[in-house]
N, CA, C and O atoms as a GROMACS GRO file, in nm:
protein
  520
    1MET      N    1  11.649  16.629   6.683
    1MET     CA    2  11.587  16.547   6.580
    1MET      C    3  11.693  16.457   6.516
    1MET      O    4  11.800  16.504   6.478
    2ASP      N    5  11.664  16.331   6.504
    2ASP     CA    6  11.758  16.235   6.446
    2ASP      C    7  11.741  16.232   6.295
    2ASP      O    8  11.631  16.214   6.244
    3ASN      N    9  11.848  16.250   6.224
    3ASN     CA   10  11.851  16.254   6.079
    3ASN      C   11  11.842  16.113   6.021
    3ASN      O   12  11.895  16.018   6.080
    4LYS      N   13  11.776  16.098   5.905
    4LYS     CA   14  11.761  15.965   5.844
    4LYS      C   15  11.895  15.904   5.806
    4LYS      O   16  11.910  15.782   5.810
    5TYR      N   17  11.994  15.986   5.769
    5TYR     CA   18  12.125  15.933   5.732
    5TYR      C   19  12.202  15.885   5.855
    5TYR      O   20  12.274  15.786   5.848
    6LEU      N   21  12.184  15.955   5.966
    6LEU     CA   22  12.246  15.910   6.091
    6LEU      C   23  12.187  15.775   6.131
    6LEU      O   24  12.260  15.684   6.171
    7LYS      N   25  12.055  15.763   6.120
    7LYS     CA   26  11.988  15.637   6.154
    7LYS      C   27  12.036  15.524   6.063
    7LYS      O   28  12.061  15.413   6.110
    8ARG      N   29  12.049  15.553   5.935
    8ARG     CA   30  12.092  15.450   5.839
    8ARG      C   31  12.234  15.404   5.868
    8ARG      O   32  12.263  15.284   5.861
    9LEU      N   33  12.322  15.498   5.902
    9LEU     CA   34  12.460  15.464   5.934
    9LEU      C   35  12.466  15.375   6.058
    9LEU      O   36  12.537  15.274   6.060
   10ARG      N   37  12.392  15.413   6.162
   10ARG     CA   38  12.390  15.334   6.286
   10ARG      C   39  12.332  15.194   6.261
   10ARG      O   40  12.378  15.096   6.317
   11LYS      N   41  12.230  15.188   6.176
   11LYS     CA   42  12.167  15.059   6.145
   11LYS      C   43  12.265  14.966   6.074
   11LYS      O   44  12.270  14.847   6.104
   12LYS      N   45  12.342  15.021   5.980
   12LYS     CA   46  12.442  14.940   5.910
   12LYS      C   47  12.544  14.882   6.009
   12LYS      O   48  12.583  14.766   5.998
   13ALA      N   49  12.585  14.963   6.106
   13ALA     CA   50  12.682  14.916   6.204
   13ALA      C   51  12.621  14.810   6.296
   13ALA      O   52  12.689  14.713   6.332
   14LYS      N   53  12.496  14.826   6.332
   14LYS     CA   54  12.430  14.730   6.422
   14LYS      C   55  12.411  14.593   6.357
   14LYS      O   56  12.396  14.493   6.428
   15LYS      N   57  12.411  14.587   6.225
   15LYS     CA   58  12.394  14.459   6.156
   15LYS      C   59  12.513  14.366   6.176
   15LYS      O   60  12.502  14.246   6.155
   16GLY      N   61  12.626  14.423   6.216
   16GLY     CA   62  12.743  14.341   6.243
   16GLY      C   63  12.817  14.302   6.116
   16GLY      O   64  12.796  14.358   6.009
   17ARG      N   65  12.904  14.204   6.131
   17ARG     CA   66  12.988  14.158   6.020
   17ARG      C   67  12.903  14.086   5.918
   17ARG      O   68  12.838  13.986   5.949
   18ARG      N   69  12.903  14.138   5.796
   18ARG     CA   70  12.824  14.079   5.688
   18ARG      C   71  12.910  14.043   5.568
   18ARG      O   72  12.860  14.009   5.461
   19GLY      N   73  13.043  14.051   5.588
   19GLY     CA   74  13.135  14.019   5.480
   19GLY      C   75  13.228  14.134   5.448
   19GLY      O   76  13.222  14.240   5.511
   20TRP      N   77  13.312  14.112   5.351
   20TRP     CA   78  13.411  14.212   5.310
   20TRP      C   79  13.368  14.273   5.178
   20TRP      O   80  13.300  14.208   5.099
   21PRO      N   81  13.406  14.396   5.153
   21PRO     CA   82  13.488  14.489   5.229
   21PRO      C   83  13.419  14.539   5.357
   21PRO      O   84  13.296  14.536   5.370
   22LEU      N   85  13.502  14.585   5.449
   22LEU     CA   86  13.458  14.641   5.577
   22LEU      C   87  13.489  14.790   5.579
   22LEU      O   88  13.602  14.830   5.549
   23ALA      N   89  13.391  14.870   5.615
   23ALA     CA   90  13.413  15.014   5.635
   23ALA      C   91  13.435  15.037   5.784
   23ALA      O   92  13.351  15.001   5.866
   24THR      N   93  13.548  15.098   5.820
   24THR     CA   94  13.576  15.131   5.959
   24THR      C   95  13.555  15.280   5.978
   24THR      O   96  13.598  15.361   5.896
   25VAL      N   97  13.488  15.316   6.087
   25VAL     CA   98  13.456  15.455   6.116
   25VAL      C   99  13.520  15.492   6.248
   25VAL      O  100  13.494  15.429   6.351
   26ALA      N  101  13.604  15.596   6.246
   26ALA     CA  102  13.673  15.641   6.367
   26ALA      C  103  13.650  15.790   6.385
   26ALA      O  104  13.663  15.869   6.291
   27TYR      N  105  13.615  15.828   6.507
   27TYR     CA  106  13.590  15.968   6.541
   27TYR      C  107  13.706  16.024   6.622
   27TYR      O  108  13.767  15.953   6.702
   28TYR      N  109  13.735  16.153   6.600
   28TYR     CA  110  13.843  16.223   6.670
   28TYR      C  111  13.791  16.358   6.715
   28TYR      O  112  13.703  16.417   6.650
   29GLY      N  113  13.846  16.408   6.827
   29GLY     CA  114  13.802  16.539   6.875
   29GLY      C  115  13.894  16.594   6.980
   29GLY      O  116  13.988  16.526   7.023
   30PRO      N  117  13.869  16.717   7.024
   30PRO     CA  118  13.955  16.782   7.122
   30PRO      C  119  13.944  16.722   7.262
   30PRO      O  120  14.029  16.747   7.347
   31ASN      N  121  13.838  16.642   7.286
   31ASN     CA  122  13.820  16.575   7.416
   31ASN      C  123  13.727  16.456   7.396
   31ASN      O  124  13.691  16.423   7.283
   32LEU      N  125  13.689  16.392   7.504
   32LEU     CA  126  13.604  16.272   7.494
   32LEU      C  127  13.456  16.303   7.468
   32LEU      O  128  13.378  16.212   7.444
   33ASP      N  129  13.419  16.431   7.473
   33ASP     CA  130  13.278  16.468   7.461
   33ASP      C  131  13.238  16.519   7.323
   33ASP      O  132  13.120  16.514   7.289
   34ARG      N  133  13.333  16.568   7.244
   34ARG     CA  134  13.300  16.632   7.117
   34ARG      C  135  13.390  16.582   7.005
   34ARG      O  136  13.512  16.594   7.013
   35ALA      N  137  13.329  16.525   6.902
   35ALA     CA  138  13.405  16.480   6.785
   35ALA      C  139  13.398  16.588   6.678
   35ALA      O  140  13.290  16.640   6.647
   36THR      N  141  13.513  16.622   6.621
   36THR     CA  142  13.519  16.722   6.515
   36THR      C  143  13.569  16.664   6.383
   36THR      O  144  13.572  16.733   6.281
   37LYS      N  145  13.610  16.538   6.386
   37LYS     CA  146  13.661  16.472   6.265
   37LYS      C  147  13.615  16.327   6.265
   37LYS      O  148  13.608  16.262   6.369
   38VAL      N  149  13.584  16.278   6.146
   38VAL     CA  150  13.554  16.136   6.128
   38VAL      C  151  13.634  16.088   6.008
   38VAL      O  152  13.647  16.157   5.907
   39SER      N  153  13.687  15.968   6.021
   39SER     CA  154  13.763  15.906   5.914
   39SER      C  155  13.702  15.770   5.884
   39SER      O  156  13.674  15.692   5.975
   40VAL      N  157  13.680  15.743   5.756
   40VAL     CA  158  13.626  15.615   5.713
   40VAL      C  159  13.732  15.547   5.626
   40VAL      O  160  13.783  15.605   5.531
   41GLY      N  161  13.763  15.423   5.661
   41GLY     CA  162  13.857  15.344   5.583
   41GLY      C  163  13.788  15.221   5.529
   41GLY      O  164  13.702  15.163   5.595
   42ILE      N  165  13.826  15.180   5.410
   42ILE     CA  166  13.768  15.061   5.348
   42ILE      C  167  13.875  14.951   5.346
   42ILE      O  168  13.978  14.965   5.280
   43MET      N  169  13.848  14.843   5.419
   43MET     CA  170  13.939  14.728   5.423
   43MET      C  171  13.881  14.619   5.333
   43MET      O  172  13.769  14.573   5.357
   44PRO      N  173  13.955  14.578   5.229
   44PRO     CA  174  13.900  14.480   5.133
   44PRO      C  175  13.888  14.339   5.189
   44PRO      O  176  13.801  14.263   5.146
   45ALA      N  177  13.975  14.303   5.284
   45ALA     CA  178  13.975  14.167   5.339
   45ALA      C  179  14.046  14.168   5.474
   45ALA      O  180  14.111  14.266   5.510
   46PHE      N  181  14.033  14.059   5.547
   46PHE     CA  182  14.096  14.045   5.678
   46PHE      C  183  14.247  14.071   5.669
   46PHE      O  184  14.313  14.022   5.577
   47ALA      N  185  14.299  14.146   5.763
   47ALA     CA  186  14.442  14.176   5.776
   47ALA      C  187  14.500  14.251   5.656
   47ALA      O  188  14.621  14.253   5.636
   48GLN      N  189  14.414  14.310   5.576
   48GLN     CA  190  14.460  14.390   5.463
   48GLN      C  191  14.448  14.538   5.499
   48GLN      O  192  14.354  14.578   5.567
   49PRO      N  193  14.543  14.620   5.454
   49PRO     CA  194  14.534  14.763   5.482
   49PRO      C  195  14.418  14.827   5.406
   49PRO      O  196  14.370  14.774   5.306
   50ALA      N  197  14.375  14.941   5.454
   50ALA     CA  198  14.268  15.014   5.388
   50ALA      C  199  14.309  15.050   5.245
   50ALA      O  200  14.422  15.095   5.222
   51THR      N  201  14.218  15.031   5.152
   51THR     CA  202  14.245  15.065   5.012
   51THR      C  203  14.191  15.203   4.976
   51THR      O  204  14.227  15.259   4.873
   52ALA      N  205  14.104  15.256   5.061
   52ALA     CA  206  14.050  15.390   5.040
   52ALA      C  207  14.019  15.449   5.177
   52ALA      O  208  13.971  15.379   5.266
   53THR      N  209  14.046  15.576   5.193
   53THR     CA  210  14.010  15.647   5.316
   53THR      C  211  13.956  15.784   5.280
   53THR      O  212  13.989  15.841   5.176
   54ARG      N  213  13.872  15.834   5.368
   54ARG     CA  214  13.816  15.968   5.350
   54ARG      C  215  13.789  16.023   5.488
   54ARG      O  216  13.747  15.950   5.578
   55ALA      N  217  13.812  16.152   5.504
   55ALA     CA  218  13.788  16.218   5.633
   55ALA      C  219  13.702  16.342   5.612
   55ALA      O  220  13.708  16.408   5.509
   56TRP      N  221  13.623  16.372   5.714
   56TRP     CA  222  13.540  16.492   5.716
   56TRP      C  223  13.565  16.562   5.849
   56TRP      O  224  13.593  16.497   5.950
   57THR      N  225  13.554  16.694   5.849
   57THR     CA  226  13.572  16.772   5.971
   57THR      C  227  13.461  16.877   5.983
   57THR      O  228  13.401  16.917   5.884
   58VAL      N  229  13.437  16.919   6.106
   58VAL     CA  230  13.347  17.031   6.133
   58VAL      C  231  13.418  17.126   6.229
   58VAL      O  232  13.501  17.084   6.309
   59SER      N  233  13.384  17.254   6.219
   59SER     CA  234  13.444  17.351   6.311
   59SER      C  235  13.352  17.379   6.429
   59SER      O  236  13.397  17.429   6.532
   60GLU      N  237  13.224  17.348   6.414
   60GLU     CA  238  13.128  17.369   6.523
   60GLU      C  239  13.042  17.244   6.540
   60GLU      O  240  13.021  17.169   6.445
   61GLY      N  241  12.994  17.224   6.660
   61GLY     CA  242  12.908  17.110   6.688
   61GLY      C  243  12.985  16.979   6.696
   61GLY      O  244  13.108  16.977   6.704
   62ASP      N  245  12.909  16.871   6.694
   62ASP     CA  246  12.966  16.736   6.704
   62ASP      C  247  12.937  16.663   6.573
   62ASP      O  248  12.822  16.648   6.534
   63ILE      N  249  13.041  16.620   6.506
   63ILE     CA  250  13.027  16.556   6.375
   63ILE      C  251  12.945  16.428   6.381
   63ILE      O  252  12.890  16.385   6.280
   64ARG      N  253  12.936  16.366   6.498
   64ARG     CA  254  12.858  16.243   6.513
   64ARG      C  255  12.709  16.268   6.497
   64ARG      O  256  12.631  16.174   6.480
   65GLU      N  257  12.667  16.395   6.503
   65GLU     CA  258  12.526  16.431   6.489
   65GLU      C  259  12.500  16.512   6.362
   65GLU      O  260  12.396  16.576   6.351
   66ASP      N  261  12.593  16.510   6.268
   66ASP     CA  262  12.582  16.588   6.145
   66ASP      C  263  12.527  16.500   6.033
   66ASP      O  264  12.596  16.413   5.982
   67GLY      N  265  12.402  16.525   5.996
   67GLY     CA  266  12.337  16.446   5.892
   67GLY      C  267  12.399  16.460   5.755
   67GLY      O  268  12.402  16.364   5.678
   68VAL      N  269  12.450  16.578   5.722
   68VAL     CA  270  12.514  16.599   5.592
   68VAL      C  271  12.640  16.514   5.582
   68VAL      O  272  12.667  16.453   5.478
   69VAL      N  273  12.718  16.509   5.689
   69VAL     CA  274  12.838  16.426   5.690
   69VAL      C  275  12.800  16.278   5.685
   69VAL      O  276  12.864  16.201   5.614
   70ALA      N  277  12.698  16.239   5.759
   70ALA     CA  278  12.653  16.099   5.758
   70ALA      C  279  12.610  16.058   5.617
   70ALA      O  280  12.639  15.946   5.573
   71GLU      N  281  12.543  16.147   5.546
   71GLU     CA  282  12.502  16.118   5.408
   71GLU      C  283  12.625  16.096   5.319
   71GLU      O  284  12.628  16.003   5.239
   72ALA      N  285  12.726  16.182   5.334
   72ALA     CA  286  12.849  16.169   5.256
   72ALA      C  287  12.923  16.039   5.291
   72ALA      O  288  12.978  15.973   5.203
   73MET      N  289  12.923  16.003   5.419
   73MET     CA  290  12.987  15.879   5.462
   73MET      C  291  12.917  15.758   5.399
   73MET      O  292  12.983  15.667   5.349
   74LEU      N  293  12.785  15.758   5.401
   74LEU     CA  294  12.709  15.648   5.341
   74LEU      C  295  12.737  15.636   5.191
   74LEU      O  296  12.748  15.526   5.138
   75ALA      N  297  12.749  15.750   5.123
   75ALA     CA  298  12.780  15.748   4.980
   75ALA      C  299  12.919  15.689   4.956
   75ALA      O  300  12.938  15.610   4.863
   76PHE      N  301  13.016  15.726   5.040
   76PHE     CA  302  13.152  15.673   5.028
   76PHE      C  303  13.153  15.522   5.053
   76PHE      O  304  13.218  15.446   4.980
   77ILE      N  305  13.080  15.478   5.155
   77ILE     CA  306  13.071  15.335   5.188
   77ILE      C  307  13.006  15.258   5.072
   77ILE      O  308  13.053  15.150   5.036
   78ALA      N  309  12.900  15.313   5.015
   78ALA     CA  310  12.832  15.248   4.902
   78ALA      C  311  12.921  15.245   4.778
   78ALA      O  312  12.925  15.146   4.705
   79GLU      N  313  12.993  15.354   4.754
   79GLU     CA  314  13.083  15.363   4.639
   79GLU      C  315  13.187  15.251   4.640
   79GLU      O  316  13.230  15.203   4.535
   80HIS      N  317  13.227  15.210   4.761
   80HIS     CA  318  13.329  15.106   4.775
   80HIS      C  319  13.269  14.969   4.807
   80HIS      O  320  13.341  14.875   4.843
   81ASN      N  321  13.137  14.959   4.795
   81ASN     CA  322  13.066  14.831   4.811
   81ASN      C  323  13.096  14.760   4.943
   81ASN      O  324  13.104  14.638   4.947
   82ALA      N  325  13.111  14.838   5.050
   82ALA     CA  326  13.138  14.777   5.181
   82ALA      C  327  13.014  14.702   5.228
   82ALA      O  328  12.903  14.756   5.229
   83LEU      N  329  13.033  14.578   5.267
   83LEU     CA  330  12.923  14.495   5.317
   83LEU      C  331  12.904  14.508   5.467
   83LEU      O  332  12.795  14.483   5.518
   84SER      N  333  13.009  14.548   5.538
   84SER     CA  334  13.004  14.562   5.684
   84SER      C  335  13.052  14.701   5.723
   84SER      O  336  13.134  14.762   5.654
   85VAL      N  337  13.000  14.750   5.836
   85VAL     CA  338  13.042  14.879   5.889
   85VAL      C  339  13.072  14.862   6.037
   85VAL      O  340  12.990  14.811   6.113
   86GLY      N  341  13.190  14.905   6.078
   86GLY     CA  342  13.229  14.903   6.219
   86GLY      C  343  13.256  15.045   6.265
   86GLY      O  344  13.335  15.116   6.203
   87ILE      N  345  13.190  15.086   6.372
   87ILE     CA  346  13.207  15.222   6.424
   87ILE      C  347  13.274  15.214   6.561
   87ILE      O  348  13.227  15.143   6.650
   88ALA      N  349  13.384  15.288   6.577
   88ALA     CA  350  13.452  15.294   6.707
   88ALA      C  351  13.354  15.347   6.812
   88ALA      O  352  13.277  15.438   6.784
   89GLY      N  353  13.359  15.289   6.930
   89GLY     CA  354  13.266  15.325   7.036
   89GLY      C  355  13.300  15.451   7.112
   89GLY      O  356  13.222  15.495   7.197
   90ALA      N  357  13.415  15.510   7.085
   90ALA     CA  358  13.458  15.630   7.157
   90ALA      C  359  13.543  15.716   7.065
   90ALA      O  360  13.584  15.672   6.957
   91ILE      N  361  13.569  15.837   7.107
   91ILE     CA  362  13.658  15.927   7.033
   91ILE      C  363  13.801  15.877   7.053
   91ILE      O  364  13.842  15.849   7.166
   92LEU      N  365  13.876  15.865   6.942
   92LEU     CA  366  14.008  15.802   6.945
   92LEU      C  367  14.123  15.902   6.938
   92LEU      O  368  14.219  15.880   6.865
   93GLY      N  369  14.115  16.008   7.012
   93GLY     CA  370  14.225  16.104   7.016
   93GLY      C  371  14.192  16.233   6.945
   93GLY      O  372  14.080  16.254   6.898
   94CYS      N  373  14.293  16.319   6.939
   94CYS     CA  374  14.273  16.451   6.878
   94CYS      C  375  14.262  16.437   6.726
   94CYS      O  376  14.305  16.337   6.670
   95PRO      N  377  14.203  16.538   6.660
   95PRO     CA  378  14.180  16.528   6.516
   95PRO      C  379  14.304  16.550   6.430
   95PRO      O  380  14.296  16.540   6.307
   96HIS      N  381  14.416  16.580   6.491
   96HIS     CA  382  14.539  16.605   6.415
   96HIS      C  383  14.622  16.478   6.406
   96HIS      O  384  14.624  16.398   6.500
   97GLN      N  385  14.690  16.459   6.293
   97GLN     CA  386  14.767  16.337   6.270
   97GLN      C  387  14.914  16.356   6.303
   97GLN      O  388  14.981  16.445   6.250
   98GLN      N  389  14.963  16.270   6.392
   98GLN     CA  390  15.104  16.271   6.428
   98GLN      C  391  15.188  16.242   6.304
   98GLN      O  392  15.158  16.149   6.229
   99GLY      N  393  15.292  16.321   6.284
   99GLY     CA  394  15.379  16.303   6.168
   99GLY      C  395  15.330  16.375   6.043
   99GLY      O  396  15.406  16.391   5.948
  100ILE      N  397  15.205  16.418   6.044
  100ILE     CA  398  15.151  16.494   5.931
  100ILE      C  399  15.119  16.636   5.975
  100ILE      O  400  15.168  16.733   5.916
  101ASP      N  401  15.038  16.649   6.080
  101ASP     CA  402  15.002  16.781   6.131
  101ASP      C  403  15.100  16.832   6.236
  101ASP      O  404  15.108  16.953   6.259
  102TYR      N  405  15.173  16.742   6.300
  102TYR     CA  406  15.270  16.781   6.402
  102TYR      C  407  15.372  16.670   6.419
  102TYR      O  408  15.347  16.555   6.384
  103SER      N  409  15.487  16.706   6.475
  103SER     CA  410  15.588  16.605   6.509
  103SER      C  411  15.594  16.594   6.661
  103SER      O  412  15.545  16.682   6.732
  104GLY      N  413  15.653  16.488   6.710
  104GLY     CA  414  15.661  16.468   6.854
  104GLY      C  415  15.549  16.379   6.904
  104GLY      O  416  15.472  16.323   6.826
  105ASP      N  417  15.543  16.365   7.036
  105ASP     CA  418  15.447  16.274   7.097
  105ASP      C  419  15.306  16.331   7.114
  105ASP      O  420  15.208  16.256   7.109
  106TRP      N  421  15.296  16.463   7.133
  106TRP     CA  422  15.166  16.522   7.165
  106TRP      C  423  15.136  16.640   7.073
  106TRP      O  424  15.225  16.716   7.037
  107CYS      N  425  15.011  16.652   7.036
  107CYS     CA  426  14.966  16.761   6.951
  107CYS      C  427  14.984  16.894   7.025
  107CYS      O  428  14.942  16.907   7.140
  108PRO      N  429  15.047  16.993   6.960
  108PRO     CA  430  15.069  17.121   7.026
  108PRO      C  431  14.949  17.216   7.022
  108PRO      O  432  14.952  17.321   7.085
  109ASP      N  433  14.843  17.180   6.950
  109ASP     CA  434  14.726  17.267   6.940
  109ASP      C  435  14.663  17.282   7.079
  109ASP      O  436  14.629  17.181   7.142
  110PRO      N  437  14.646  17.405   7.127
  110PRO     CA  438  14.588  17.426   7.260
  110PRO      C  439  14.448  17.364   7.275
  110PRO      O  440  14.410  17.324   7.385
  111ALA      N  441  14.374  17.355   7.166
  111ALA     CA  442  14.239  17.296   7.172
  111ALA      C  443  14.244  17.147   7.204
  111ALA      O  444  14.145  17.090   7.248
  112CYS      N  445  14.360  17.085   7.181
  112CYS     CA  446  14.374  16.940   7.203
  112CYS      C  447  14.449  16.908   7.333
  112CYS      O  448  14.495  16.796   7.351
  113GLY      N  449  14.461  17.006   7.421
  113GLY     CA  450  14.534  16.987   7.546
  113GLY      C  451  14.483  16.872   7.630
  113GLY      O  452  14.560  16.812   7.705
  114PHE      N  453  14.355  16.839   7.619
  114PHE     CA  454  14.298  16.728   7.695
  114PHE      C  455  14.376  16.599   7.670
  114PHE      O  456  14.394  16.520   7.762
  115TRP      N  457  14.423  16.577   7.547
  115TRP     CA  458  14.488  16.452   7.510
  115TRP      C  459  14.634  16.444   7.551
  115TRP      O  460  14.692  16.335   7.546
  116HIS      N  461  14.694  16.554   7.592
  116HIS     CA  462  14.836  16.550   7.631
  116HIS      C  463  14.853  16.457   7.751
  116HIS      O  464  14.797  16.480   7.858
  117GLY      N  465  14.931  16.352   7.732
  117GLY     CA  466  14.956  16.255   7.838
  117GLY      C  467  14.850  16.147   7.851
  117GLY      O  468  14.853  16.070   7.947
  118ARG      N  469  14.758  16.140   7.756
  118ARG     CA  470  14.650  16.041   7.764
  118ARG      C  471  14.661  15.934   7.655
  118ARG      O  472  14.711  15.960   7.546
  119ASP      N  473  14.612  15.816   7.688
  119ASP     CA  474  14.602  15.708   7.591
  119ASP      C  475  14.483  15.738   7.500
  119ASP      O  476  14.373  15.763   7.548
  120ARG      N  477  14.505  15.737   7.369
  120ARG     CA  478  14.397  15.774   7.278
  120ARG      C  479  14.286  15.671   7.271
  120ARG      O  480  14.175  15.705   7.230
  121TRP      N  481  14.311  15.547   7.310
  121TRP     CA  482  14.208  15.444   7.304
  121TRP      C  483  14.115  15.449   7.424
  121TRP      O  484  13.995  15.422   7.412
  122SER      N  485  14.169  15.485   7.541
  122SER     CA  486  14.087  15.485   7.662
  122SER      C  487  14.060  15.624   7.718
  122SER      O  488  13.964  15.644   7.792
  123GLY      N  489  14.144  15.721   7.683
  123GLY     CA  490  14.133  15.854   7.740
  123GLY      C  491  14.197  15.865   7.878
  123GLY      O  492  14.199  15.972   7.937
  124ALA      N  493  14.250  15.753   7.929
  124ALA     CA  494  14.313  15.751   8.061
  124ALA      C  495  14.454  15.809   8.054
  124ALA      O  496  14.520  15.802   7.950
  125MET      N  497  14.497  15.867   8.164
  125MET     CA  498  14.633  15.920   8.171
  125MET      C  499  14.734  15.806   8.158
  125MET      O  500  14.714  15.698   8.212
  126VAL      N  501  14.841  15.833   8.085
  126VAL     CA  502  14.947  15.735   8.063
  126VAL      C  503  15.057  15.761   8.164
  126VAL      O  504  15.101  15.875   8.183
  127GLU      N  505  15.102  15.656   8.230
  127GLU     CA  506  15.214  15.671   8.322
  127GLU      C  507  15.342  15.677   8.242
  127GLU      O  508  15.371  15.588   8.162
  128GLU      N  509  15.418  15.784   8.262
  128GLU     CA  510  15.543  15.800   8.189
  128GLU      C  511  15.657  15.735   8.266
  128GLU      O  512  15.663  15.745   8.388
  129ASP      N  513  15.747  15.669   8.194
  129ASP     CA  514  15.866  15.610   8.256
  129ASP      C  515  15.962  15.722   8.293
  129ASP      O  516  15.982  15.816   8.215
  130HIS      N  517  16.022  15.713   8.410
  130HIS     CA  518  16.117  15.816   8.453
  130HIS      C  519  16.257  15.764   8.448
  130HIS      O  520  16.351  15.836   8.481
   0.00000   0.00000   0.00000
């Protein structure tokens, strides 16, 4: 069953660019099939850094289908008066942040092993220089 908040979020994104501020939505997960984290950033204008960010996580299921999280995301977007919403079309890497949750090139969490050696934008294996 599709939740009304999920539908509303998707509808906002489908409307395209409607002005600034822009809310960016990025999903992260242990692999390309399951998202366990979503991060929303509010960009006030072109080429400006996000002025507000918020992240949500789930331990079970796929956060992209969580109506409670979608409702919270919509409230955050409305709170910051975002006129446009852009949603990443794919999962953008593991849910852990390099330099915050771990150091080095790859997340050491065994659940994120899929991403070891992969490009986070495409999911394709990265050729390492020898």
